[in-house]
MARRO-935806 format. One record per residue (C-alpha): x, z, y; residue in one letter. Coordinates in steps of 0.5 Angstrom, whole numbers, padded with zeros to 4 digits, always signed. Layout:
MARRO-935806
XZYA ...
//
This chain:
MARRO-935806
+0244+0310+0086M +0241+0309+0079K +0234+0309+0082K +0237+0304+0087I +0240+0299+0082L +0234+0300+0077K +0229+0297+0083S +0234+0291+0084Y +0233+0289+0077Y +0226+0290+0077L +0225+0286+0084I +0230+0281+0081G +0225+0280+0075F +0219+0280+0079L +0222+0275+0083L +0224+0270+0078L +0218+0266+0078P +0218+0265+0085F +0225+0263+0086L +0224+0258+0081L +0218+0255+0084S +0222+0255+0091A +0227+0250+0088Q +0226+0243+0089N +0225+0238+0084D +0231+0237+0079P +0237+0233+0083I +0240+0227+0082V +0248+0225+0083N +0247+0223+0090A +0253+0224+0096N +0252+0225+0103I +0258+0226+0107T +0260+0228+0114G +0264+0232+0119K +0262+0237+0124V +0266+0237+0131L +0267+0241+0137D +0263+0237+0142A +0268+0239+0148N +0275+0238+0144T +0273+0234+0138N +0277+0238+0134E +0274+0240+0127P +0270+0246+0126L +0272+0249+0119I +0267+0253+0115G +0261+0251+0119A +0255+0252+0115T +0251+0245+0113V +0244+0246+0110S +0238+0241+0108I +0232+0244+0112K +0227+0247+0107G +0231+0247+0101T +0237+0252+0099T +0242+0246+0098N +0248+0247+0103G +0255+0247+0104S +0261+0249+0109T +0266+0244+0112T +0273+0244+0109D +0280+0244+0113A +0278+0237+0116N +0271+0239+0118G +0268+0235+0113E +0262+0237+0108F +0259+0234+0102K +0252+0235+0100L +0249+0233+0093I +0242+0232+0093T +0236+0228+0090G +0232+0227+0097Q +0232+0221+0100K +0234+0219+0107L +0232+0221+0112P +0232+0229+0112F +0234+0234+0117T +0240+0238+0117L +0241+0245+0120I +0248+0246+0122I +0251+0253+0124T +0257+0256+0126Y +0259+0263+0130I +0260+0262+0137G +0256+0255+0137Y +0249+0253+0138Q +0245+0252+0132K +0243+0245+0131Q +0238+0241+0127E +0240+0234+0126T +0236+0228+0123V +0240+0224+0119I +0239+0217+0117N +0245+0215+0114E +0251+0217+0110N +0258+0219+0113N +0255+0222+0119V +0259+0226+0125E +0256+0232+0128I +0258+0235+0134K +0256+0242+0136L +0256+0245+0143A +0259+0252+0144P +0255+0258+0145A +0253+0259+0153T +0255+0265+0156N +0248+0266+0159Q +0244+0271+0156L +0239+0269+0151S +0231+0270+0153D +0228+0275+0150V +0221+0273+0147V +0216+0279+0146I +0209+0279+0144T +0206+0286+0147S +0201+0283+0151R +0199+0279+0145R +0202+0272+0147R +0209+0270+0147Q +0213+0271+0153E +0219+0273+0157S +0221+0280+0157A +0223+0279+0164Q +0217+0276+0166E +0212+0282+0164V +0210+0287+0169P +0211+0293+0164I +0217+0297+0163P +0220+0295+0156I +0226+0296+0152S +0227+0291+0147I +0232+0292+0141V +0233+0286+0136R +0233+0287+0129G +0240+0285+0128V +0242+0290+0133T +0238+0296+0130V +0242+0294+0123E +0249+0293+0126D +0248+0300+0130A +0246+0304+0123G +0239+0305+0127A +0235+0305+0120F +0229+0309+0123N +0226+0311+0130V +0230+0318+0130N +0237+0314+0131R +0234+0309+0135L +0233+0314+0141K +0240+0313+0142E +0239+0306+0144L +0233+0308+0148V +0234+0314+0153P +0227+0314+0155T +0225+0316+0148V +0225+0323+0145Q +0224+0324+0137L +0224+0331+0134Y +0223+0333+0127A +0224+0339+0123S +0222+0335+0117N +0218+0329+0116A +0211+0332+0118R +0213+0336+0124N +0215+0330+0128T +0214+0329+0135T +0215+0322+0138L +0215+0322+0146N +0217+0317+0151I +0219+0320+0158R +0217+0327+0155G +0210+0325+0154L +0206+0323+0147G +0206+0329+0142S +0206+0337+0143T +0213+0339+0142F +0214+0344+0136G +0210+0344+0129L +0205+0338+0128T +0198+0340+0129N +0193+0335+0125D +0188+0336+0130G +0190+0331+0136I +0192+0324+0136D +0199+0322+0138P +0200+0319+0146G +0205+0314+0143V +0202+0308+0139G +0206+0306+0133F +0205+0299+0131Y +0208+0295+0125V +0206+0288+0125D +0200+0290+0129G +0198+0296+0125V +0197+0302+0128Y +0200+0308+0124Y +0196+0314+0125A +0201+0320+0122R +0207+0322+0126P +0211+0322+0119A +0211+0315+0119A +0216+0315+0124T +0221+0318+0119A +0220+0312+0115L +0226+0307+0114D +0226+0300+0117F +0225+0295+0113I +0227+0288+0115D +0226+0289+0122I +0226+0283+0127E +0225+0287+0133Q +0223+0293+0136V +0219+0293+0143E +0218+0300+0147V +0213+0300+0152L +0213+0305+0157R +0207+0308+0160G +0200+0308+0159P +0198+0301+0155Q +0191+0302+0153G +0188+0296+0156T +0193+0292+0151L +0193+0296+0144F +0187+0298+0140G +0189+0305+0139K +0189+0309+0146N +0197+0310+0148T +0197+0314+0154T +0205+0315+0154A +0207+0308+0151G +0208+0304+0145A +0213+0302+0139F +0211+0295+0138N +0215+0293+0131I +0215+0287+0128T +0218+0285+0121T +0221+0278+0119R +0216+0274+0117Q +0215+0270+0111A +0218+0263+0112S +0217+0256+0109F +0225+0255+0110D +0228+0259+0104P +0233+0264+0106G +0235+0271+0104A +0240+0277+0106S +0243+0282+0102F +0247+0288+0105E +0250+0294+0101L +0253+0300+0105S +0258+0306+0103Y +0260+0312+0107G +0262+0319+0107N +0257+0325+0104Y +0256+0320+0098G +0252+0315+0103Y +0249+0309+0100V +0244+0304+0103Q +0242+0297+0099A +0238+0292+0103K +0235+0285+0100A +0230+0280+0103S +0228+0274+0100L +0223+0268+0103T +0221+0261+0101G +0215+0257+0100P +0210+0258+0094L +0207+0251+0096S +0206+0247+0102K +0201+0252+0105K +0203+0259+0102L +0210+0262+0103A +0212+0269+0101A +0217+0274+0103R +0219+0281+0099I +0224+0286+0102S +0227+0292+0099F +0231+0298+0102T +0234+0304+0099G +0238+0310+0102T +0241+0316+0099Q +0246+0321+0102R +0248+0328+0099N +0246+0334+0103G +0249+0336+0110L +0248+0343+0109F +0250+0348+0103F +0245+0353+0101N +0248+0360+0099E +0242+0363+0095H +0242+0357+0090T +0249+0355+0091Q +0246+0348+0092L +0247+0342+0097P +0240+0341+0102I +0238+0336+0107N +0240+0330+0103D +0237+0323+0103V +0233+0320+0098N +0229+0314+0100N +0226+0308+0097I +0222+0302+0100G +0219+0295+0099V +0215+0291+0103R +0212+0284+0101A +0208+0279+0105Q +0204+0272+0104L +0203+0267+0109L +0198+0262+0108Y +0197+0256+0113T +0191+0252+0111P +0191+0248+0117T +0195+0248+0123D +0190+0252+0127K +0190+0258+0122V +0195+0263+0120K +0193+0269+0115I +0198+0274+0113T +0197+0279+0108F +0202+0285+0107I +0203+0291+0103G +0208+0296+0103D +0211+0302+0099V +0215+0308+0102S +0217+0314+0098D +0222+0319+0100Q +0224+0325+0096K +0229+0329+0099P +0232+0336+0097T +0227+0339+0102G +0229+0341+0109Y +0232+0348+0111G +0235+0350+0117W +0240+0356+0119P +0239+0361+0124I +0242+0359+0130A +0241+0366+0134G +0237+0372+0135V +0234+0374+0142V +0232+0382+0143T +0225+0382+0145T +0221+0387+0148K +0219+0391+0142R +0221+0397+0140A +0228+0398+0137A +0226+0399+0130Y +0222+0392+0131R +0228+0388+0133Q +0231+0383+0128F +0238+0386+0127N +0235+0393+0126A +0230+0390+0121I +0235+0386+0116I +0240+0392+0117K +0234+0397+0114D +0233+0392+0108L +0241+0391+0107N +0241+0384+0108Y +0247+0380+0112Q +0247+0373+0114L +0252+0369+0110P +0255+0365+0116Y +0257+0367+0123S +0255+0360+0126S +0250+0355+0124P +0255+0350+0125F +0258+0352+0119E +0252+0348+0116R +0250+0354+0111K +0243+0356+0110V +0241+0362+0106D +0234+0360+0103L +0230+0364+0097D +0225+0359+0097T +0226+0352+0094P +0225+0346+0099S +0221+0340+0098K +0219+0335+0103A +0216+0329+0099D +0213+0324+0104N +0210+0318+0101Y +0207+0312+0105F +0203+0306+0103S +0199+0300+0106G +0195+0294+0106L +0193+0289+0111S +0191+0282+0113A +0192+0279+0119N +0189+0272+0121A +0191+0268+0127D +0186+0263+0129I +0187+0258+0135K +0180+0257+0139L +0180+0253+0145G +0186+0255+0150N +0187+0262+0146G +0188+0265+0139T +0183+0270+0136L +0186+0275+0132T +0183+0280+0126S +0187+0285+0124T +0184+0289+0118T +0189+0295+0115A +0188+0301+0110Y +0194+0306+0110R +0195+0312+0105Y +0200+0318+0106W +0201+0324+0102R +0205+0330+0104W +0208+0335+0099V +0212+0340+0102P +0215+0347+0100L +0219+0351+0106N +0222+0357+0107D +0219+0359+0114R +0223+0365+0115D +0230+0362+0115Y +0233+0368+0111T +0235+0369+0104G +0230+0375+0104L +0223+0375+0101P +0219+0375+0107I +0215+0368+0107F +0216+0366+0100T +0211+0360+0100I +0209+0355+0105S +0206+0349+0102S +0202+0345+0107G +0200+0339+0102N +0196+0334+0105S +0193+0327+0104V +0191+0322+0109H +0187+0316+0109E +0186+0311+0115Q +0182+0305+0116W +0183+0300+0122S +0180+0294+0124Q +0182+0290+0131E +0179+0284+0133I +0181+0281+0140R +0182+0274+0143Y +0188+0272+0148S +0188+0266+0152G +0187+0262+0158K +0180+0262+0161V +0182+0257+0167S +0189+0255+0170P +0189+0261+0174K +0186+0266+0169L +0188+0269+0162S +0188+0275+0159G +0186+0279+0152V +0179+0282+0150V +0178+0286+0144G +0175+0292+0140V +0178+0297+0135F +0176+0302+0130G +0180+0307+0127L +0177+0312+0121W +0181+0317+0118Q +0180+0323+0113D +0186+0328+0113L +0185+0334+0108K +0189+0339+0104S +0191+0337+0097D +0188+0340+0094P +0190+0347+0098V +0195+0349+0102Q +0199+0356+0101T +0202+0361+0105E +0205+0367+0101E +0209+0373+0103A +0214+0377+0099G +0216+0384+0098S +0220+0384+0105A +0214+0382+0109Q +0212+0390+0111W +0219+0391+0115R +0218+0385+0119F +0210+0386+0120A +0211+0394+0121Q +0209+0395+0128N +0208+0403+0127S +0212+0409+0124T +0206+0410+0119S +0209+0411+0112P +0203+0407+0110L +0208+0401+0111W +0212+0403+0105Q +0207+0403+0100T +0210+0400+0094P +0207+0393+0093G +0203+0392+0099L +0205+0385+0101F +0208+0383+0094D +0205+0376+0093N +0200+0377+0098F +0198+0370+0101G +0192+0365+0103I +0190+0359+0100R +0187+0354+0105T +0182+0348+0104T +0181+0344+0111N +0179+0337+0113R +0178+0333+0119I +0174+0326+0119Q +0175+0322+0125S +0172+0316+0128T +0175+0313+0134G +0172+0306+0137L +0174+0302+0143A +0173+0296+0147I +0179+0294+0152F +0180+0288+0156S +0186+0286+0161Q +0186+0280+0165A +0192+0276+0169D +0189+0273+0175W +0194+0268+0179A +0192+0269+0186I +0198+0264+0187T +0204+0262+0183N +0208+0268+0186K +0202+0273+0186I +0198+0276+0180H +0193+0281+0180L +0192+0284+0173L +0186+0289+0172P +0184+0292+0165G +0179+0297+0163I +0178+0301+0156R +0172+0305+0153Y +0174+0310+0148N +0169+0314+0144Y +0172+0319+0139D +0169+0324+0134K +0172+0329+0130K +0169+0333+0124V +0173+0339+0122A +0172+0344+0116D +0177+0350+0115Y +0177+0356+0110K +0182+0360+0108R +0182+0366+0103E +0187+0371+0101T +0189+0373+0095Y +0195+0378+0091G +0198+0384+0094G +0196+0391+0093L +0189+0391+0090Q +0186+0397+0094T +0180+0400+0097T +0184+0404+0102D +0181+0402+0109P +0188+0403+0112A +0192+0399+0107L +0186+0394+0108I +0187+0394+0115A +0195+0393+0115L +0194+0387+0110K +0189+0384+0115N +0194+0384+0120G +0198+0379+0116I +0193+0375+0113Y +0185+0375+0113S +0180+0371+0111N +0177+0366+0116Q +0172+0360+0116A +0169+0355+0121F +0167+0348+0122N +0166+0345+0128T +0165+0338+0131T +0168+0335+0137V +0166+0328+0141E +0168+0325+0147E +0167+0318+0151G +0171+0316+0157N +0173+0310+0161F +0180+0308+0163S +0183+0303+0166G +0189+0300+0170Q +0191+0295+0176L +0197+0292+0177T +0200+0287+0182L +0205+0283+0181Q +0210+0279+0185Y +0214+0273+0182K +0219+0271+0188A +0223+0267+0184S +0225+0266+0176Q +0231+0271+0178K +0226+0277+0182F +0220+0280+0179N +0216+0286+0182A +0210+0290+0180F +0206+0296+0182A +0201+0299+0177T +0196+0305+0178Y +0192+0307+0171S +0188+0313+0169V +0187+0314+0162S +0185+0319+0157Y +0188+0322+0151K +0183+0324+0146P +0179+0330+0145V +0183+0335+0139G +0181+0340+0134V +0185+0346+0132N +0185+0346+0124I +0191+0351+0123G +0187+0357+0123G +0185+0360+0130L +0187+0367+0133P +0183+0373+0133T +0181+0378+0138S +0178+0385+0135N +0177+0382+0128G +0173+0376+0131Q +0175+0369+0131I +0176+0366+0138L +0172+0360+0136L +0172+0357+0143D +0179+0355+0142L +0177+0350+0136A +0176+0345+0141R +0182+0342+0145V +0180+0338+0152K +0182+0331+0152P +0188+0330+0157E +0186+0326+0163F +0192+0322+0165V +0194+0319+0172S +0200+0314+0172H +0203+0311+0178K +0209+0306+0177E +0213+0301+0181I +0218+0296+0178G +0223+0291+0179I +0226+0286+0174K +0232+0282+0176T +0237+0276+0174K +0243+0277+0179P +0246+0271+0175S +0245+0267+0169A +0249+0272+0165N +0246+0278+0167S +0239+0282+0168V +0238+0289+0172L +0231+0292+0172N +0229+0299+0175I +0223+0303+0175V +0220+0309+0179F +0214+0313+0175H +0210+0318+0177D +0205+0321+0172T +0200+0327+0173D +0196+0330+0167I +0190+0335+0167K +0188+0339+0161D +0195+0337+0158Y +0195+0339+0151Q +0200+0343+0148T +0203+0347+0142Q +0202+0355+0143V +0206+0359+0138Q +0203+0366+0136T +0206+0372+0133P +0200+0372+0128E +0203+0369+0121P +0196+0367+0119G +0196+0362+0125V +0201+0358+0121N +0202+0352+0125R +0201+0355+0132G +0195+0353+0136Y +0193+0348+0141L +0191+0349+0148A +0190+0346+0155N +0195+0347+0161A +0192+0346+0167E +0196+0341+0170K +0203+0338+0169V +0207+0332+0172R +0213+0328+0170V +0217+0323+0175I +0223+0319+0174G +0227+0313+0175V +0230+0308+0170E +0235+0303+0170I +0237+0298+0165D +0241+0292+0165G +0246+0288+0161N +0251+0282+0162V +0255+0277+0158R +0262+0276+0160L +0264+0269+0158G +0263+0268+0151N +0266+0274+0148H +0264+0280+0151I +0257+0283+0152T +0255+0290+0156L +0249+0294+0156N +0247+0300+0159G +0240+0304+0160A +0240+0310+0165F +0234+0315+0166A +0232+0321+0170Y +0226+0325+0168T +0223+0331+0171D +0217+0334+0168G +0214+0341+0170K +0208+0345+0169Y +0204+0344+0175I +0199+0350+0173S +0199+0354+0166F +0197+0360+0168K +0195+0363+0161N +0201+0361+0157A +0204+0365+0151P +0210+0369+0153V +0217+0366+0151P +0220+0369+0145L +0225+0374+0149E +0218+0377+0152E +0214+0378+0146V +0212+0386+0145G +0211+0387+0153G +0205+0389+0157T +0202+0382+0157Q +0201+0377+0151A +0201+0371+0156F +0204+0369+0162K +0204+0364+0168D +0209+0359+0167I +0207+0354+0173S +0213+0351+0175G +0217+0351+0169G +0220+0345+0165A +0216+0342+0160L +0220+0342+0153P +0224+0336+0150G +0226+0333+0157I +0233+0332+0159S +0233+0331+0167K +0239+0326+0165W +0240+0321+0160A +0243+0315+0159G +0247+0310+0154S +0252+0305+0155I +0255+0300+0150G +0258+0293+0149G +0261+0288+0144E +0267+0284+0144A +0269+0278+0139S +0274+0273+0138T +0275+0267+0133K +0279+0268+0127G +0280+0268+0120G +0279+0273+0114L +0281+0271+0107L +0280+0263+0108G +0274+0264+0112F +0273+0262+0119K +0269+0266+0124G +0269+0272+0129N +0272+0279+0129Y +0268+0284+0133F +0268+0291+0136L +0262+0295+0138G +0262+0301+0142I +0255+0305+0144D +0255+0312+0148V +0249+0316+0149Y +0248+0322+0153Y +0243+0327+0155R +0243+0333+0159S +0240+0340+0158T +0233+0341+0156F +0228+0346+0154S +0226+0347+0146S +0221+0352+0148S +0213+0350+0150P +0214+0357+0154S +0221+0356+0158P +0226+0361+0155S +0233+0363+0157Q +0235+0363+0150Y +0232+0357+0147L +0235+0351+0152N +0239+0346+0148I +0246+0344+0152E +0247+0337+0153G +0251+0333+0149Y +0255+0326+0148T +0255+0322+0142L +0259+0316+0141T +0258+0311+0135N +0262+0304+0134G +0263+0299+0129R +0269+0294+0127L +0268+0288+0123G +0268+0280+0122F +0262+0275+0122R +0264+0269+0118A +0261+0263+0119S +0258+0262+0112N +0253+0268+0113G +0258+0274+0111V +0259+0280+0115T +0264+0286+0114F +0265+0292+0118F +0267+0299+0118I +0263+0304+0122W +0262+0311+0125G +0257+0315+0128R +0258+0321+0132N +0266+0319+0132I +0268+0325+0136F +0264+0330+0131N +0260+0333+0136V +0257+0340+0134D +0250+0339+0138Y +0243+0342+0137F +0237+0337+0136E +0231+0343+0137Q +0231+0350+0136L +0225+0354+0133L +0223+0361+0134A +0221+0364+0127A +0214+0366+0125P +0212+0373+0127G +0217+0373+0133S +0222+0378+0130A +0227+0375+0135G +0231+0370+0131H +0231+0363+0131Y +0233+0357+0127A +0237+0351+0130G +0236+0344+0127I +0243+0341+0128L +0245+0333+0129G +0249+0330+0124D +0256+0331+0124P +0261+0325+0124R +0259+0320+0119T +0263+0313+0117Y +0263+0308+0112G +0263+0300+0111V +0258+0295+0110T +0258+0288+0107L +0252+0283+0109R +0250+0276+0107Y +0245+0272+0109S +0243+0265+0109F 
//
């Protein structure tokens, strides 16, 4: 809390010159009076907000609906009048003592404007399945990051054992399930204000001053700079404005939850405006580490985002953005959720091993929310970036240039064995990442019947260890690694502090040219072809060296040590070029009916393994270093409808076939410390999605989304065996026909909000009640289907109750997981395949209160 308050003081001090410069000249005593009435009943509106456009000068109406402004400005000028439940109005006044009438808000749904196709247009008119979550919805629902956003968009899946090991998928596709491997690119594009974020850890960052989140489902490579074979998140933040404004928010909750937000915007000159936004979040740990007697898995986040908007002419808009986000939780630790009996000998089973070591877990259920970890936990996650975006109106379109630099630093320390035993005492994959990107595109009309976008994109990445990555075993490692009854395993000190220090680096280049056209064959029939060319190159260098343990020349003891860790080095270069494209046919029967059909082919870029490679007879399997690109063939049919002026109903059928599917493979070799990547011959994902919303009168809104998704391995003949089959006669298995991990066949969300006029503490406004319910069915949590690593379905209920005053103040109480459901988000087999696995638990019931003020 002290860190957050200090940040507020610092930001306030830095903004003082800005705030002073944003004010008007000193005012003289001149009164402007008026009255605000209901346009239908002529009744006075009490508590309506009245302000002079372009200034911070404002007032509210009294019990008679009257207001008074003291200003030095000369007439005429523009007043902005707002009142909860009524349409916002701008009125130019030329005289004193004015009478202004506000019309009640219509019961029609407001049209949602999106920018995913590089121009502003209605979401219902775009031939793309897309989910839109507005910033105010994100804030009211407490969805301050992507992980919570998935409860509002059931086609999104996000799994994270820590910020780095984050999987973001749409329809079950996008990234490998399980631990992150740096050698492949995400299949889901993550964009913030037009800038592509390359690292999966970016999705762990808190949202800062979000305007809107657009979730595009399916391949979008002909629209976006970076290839996106599974979909894209297009996030826009609130822009700097020449109209002064501000918002402040403070939340308190159980488990010591505190979140503070602030945003200020306004003009610095006639052509230069600024915006600065801040967020800070803290929460106590939700687990208790019995080994250290301290809580773990807390939240300690802070972020700042600053913008400058420069408009030298009416046709040029240049935006400069800088942001910093810093997360320093007390690590991430997870309890053991279960133990599987493998096919190894009885003495190699987990329970027999810990019995021999006189160890017992200090909890009987993971939902006791206890862990026993002997390694201190750390998960420092730091992001920053700079970008410059120029929009220049040329002819009938806009030329856009987006230049960006981003930096990421990851400093972890993990207990990989999930126990209080010294098995893996150090696991620290320190990494630093830099990326540079440049996109230039032109979007506009070529003729009355032809429009589209054409662009070029370049992405350069440098990801390396910082300076080394360390894995170290402890004194109990011998018993877990023991694979024979030889007494040599019990040699004193054999594995004590035995480990590897790894240096690795991947330098990547991604270049692309893309284009998509929209040809209006008739007013109702549109043909939308798109094409893309990708070139991707990755240069990888890997070297690890052993250290520690018993220093010996005995070949038998050296062989035992090499079975745990061994020296390994390789370097390799992979590159690939390919064409992809799509063809969409759209039929706009009327403003209420829009149908489309799409066929597309695309490639997920070539990959490279950089976490260590398996060995055979002591030799590195170097041919596994290259991971073939995925070839994606996608078909989709969608219908978007407006059954009435106050309702929307959409349905989409999708069918995706992937050849050479990139998947994560776990291995019993501890030295392959993050598993390795491989290609499954073919997978298929089919499904149907329905979403809609309706407004009932002026006071009730309802929304819902439903998804059926069936993902299977059509052919994967050489997959690793599931955990329960480790130690059998075969190390690999044909899992063709098995379920893809992370996909629930059934998922859905339904929510609504009801409001009614009222007053609180003398303020007029609306009381509101909101409920959101999210459901997902059982899903596999193992790349190779396992009968033990399936997660049961669950239902979560979130709610809020509060008051929105017409003067910009909002107050509400909220609850998440109101019924305190115990559920897993992911199950992780421990390295070494001894049979135990950890559970990543969802949050228990949380509740709190939020106070917000904006003008």
